[in-house]
N, C-alpha and C positions, 0 to 999 in steps of 0.2 A: 228568349232562348240564348241570344248572344250574351246577355248580362250574366246568365248562369254559367255559360262556358268561360267567360272572362273571370268570374269569381273562382271557379274551380281551378283555372290556370294559375291564378294568383296564389291560391292555397297550396297548390303543388309546388310552385316555385319557392314559396316561403318555407315549406316543410323541408325541401331539399337543402335549402340554405341552412336551416336550423340543424339538420342532421349532419351536414358538413362541418358545422362548428362544434357540435357536441361529441361526435364519434371519436375523434382523435384523443380528446381528454378522457373519455370514458373507457376506451378500449386499450390505450397504451398502458401496459403494466411493467414494461422493461425499461430500466434506466441504465444507460451505458455511459461510463465516464472514464477518462484517462488523465493522469496528471504527473507532475514532477515535484520532488521534495528535496529540501535541504536537510542534511542529517548531522547531528552531533551525537557521538557515540562513546560509550565506555567499552573498548574492544576486549578487555578481560585479560589479555596476555601480557600487558605491561601496565605500569601506573599511568602512563600518558593516555589522554583521551584522543579522540580522532574526529575528523570531519569528513563529509562525503556527500553523496546524493542518492536519490532513489527515484524510480518511476513505477507507476502502478496502473492497473486497469481493473475496474469493477463492473460487474453486471448484476443488477438487482432484479431477480426474476419474480419475486413476490413483494408485497408491501414491506416485509421486514428481512427477508433472507436473500443472500446473493453469493456470488463467487468473486475471488480476487486473485490476480496474478501480480507479482511484485518482484523487482530487482533492486538490490542495494549494493553500493560500493563505498567503502570507507578506507581512508588512508591514515595510518598512524602518523602523528605530527612530527615526532622527533626522528623516527627511523624509516622514513619513506625510502624506497618504494614498497615496504611491506603493506599488504592490502588484504581486506576481507571482502569477498564477493558472495552474495547470496541470491538464489532464485527461489521464490516461494509461491505456493499455490494452496488455496484453501477456501474456507467459508467465512462469511461475515454476517453478523446480525445487527440491525440498526433500528432505531425508533426516531420518529420525526416530532419535533416540538417547535413549530413555527419554522424559522430559518435554520435552527440547529438540528443536527442529526447525529447524536452520539452512537458509537458503534463498538462492537467487540469482534475479534477475529481469532481464528485458530487455523494455522497453516502448517504444512510440511514442505520440505524442499531440500536443497543442496547448498552447502556452504564450501567455499574454496578459499584457502589461505595461501596467498602468493608470498612465498617466503624469501628471505635473504639469509646469508650464513649466520647472522646474529642470533637467529632463532633455531635453525636446524642444521644438521650435518648435510651440507650441499645446498645448492640453490634449486629449489623445485616448488611446485604448487601441490598442495594437499587438499583433497576433497572429502567431505563428510556429509552424511545425511543429518537432518536437523528437524526440530519442531519449533514453532513460533507461537507465542501468545501475545496479543496486542489489543489496543483499544485507543479511542480518541473521539474527536467530534469533527463533523463537517459544518461549515456555515455557508449558506447560500447567499451569494452576492446578488445574482439575478437568476433568470431561468437557464442560463448557460454556464456560468462560472461559480465555483465554490472554493472556499479556503479550507484546508485540512490541518489540524494539529493532533499529533498522536505519538504513541510510544509503543515499542515492542521489545519483548524479551526472547532471545534466541538460545536454544539449547542444542549445541552441536554434539553429535555422538562420536566424540573423539577417543574416549577411553583414556584420557590423559595426554598431555603434550610435554615434550622435554626438549630443551635447547641444546645447542652444541656445548660440549663439556668445557667449562672454564670461561666462557665468553661473558663479558659484562662485569667481571670481577667476582669476588666471593659473595655468595648469597644472591647473585643477580641472574643465575640461570633461569630460563623460562621453563617452569615445571608446573603443570596444572593438573593435579590428580583428579579434580572434579570435572575435567573437560573444559570446553570453551563455551562461555555463556555471555555473549555480548548483549548490551542494552542500548537501544537506539531511541533518541528523541527527534521527531521530525515535524517540519512545517512546510506547507507547499500550497499549490493551487491546482485545480482540476477543471476540465472542460466536459460538459454533459452533451453528448452527441444527440440525444433524444430530447433534451430540454427538461429541466427540473420542474416537477409539478408543485414545488413549494412556493414558487413565485409565478403568478398569473396576472 
């Protein structure tokens, strides 16, 4: 009788241990990550390119679909302190191929142009709604850290921008009848709060 009780106790203990090891990997479906990015951009309102930074947070609630929040800030190199700030929110779709996870995203948001008199009559910040198309890939370094390389195309609903009359010399006025359409290339690193399932 004691032997049977001992065997049952051992089985119960081993089952609890096995369940404790298996359940987290089997039940965890949400991946939460946050990261920072270095940005090289074509700001669209002048020939000069720009550099800046970005931060993002992703929540993947299914094996392929998730949500993203992002903030970007870029400074035009020649005429600083003119800046573009954007806040974006949207959906992303990704696939996993080993350590690589290519993704595509569609976002909406708000873009703010922090101006100086070179571009506008008066010194003020102008805000516009926007839509963003983007994509790239993540590479898992380990189960907590990943590297991201991506790009995005922004379409600001500006209805055209016009600079202060005569600034910059003949033909140099900032006038964009197509609106403002910056293009950003970004690289950075992210931390996974829940641990990536790609590396076990």
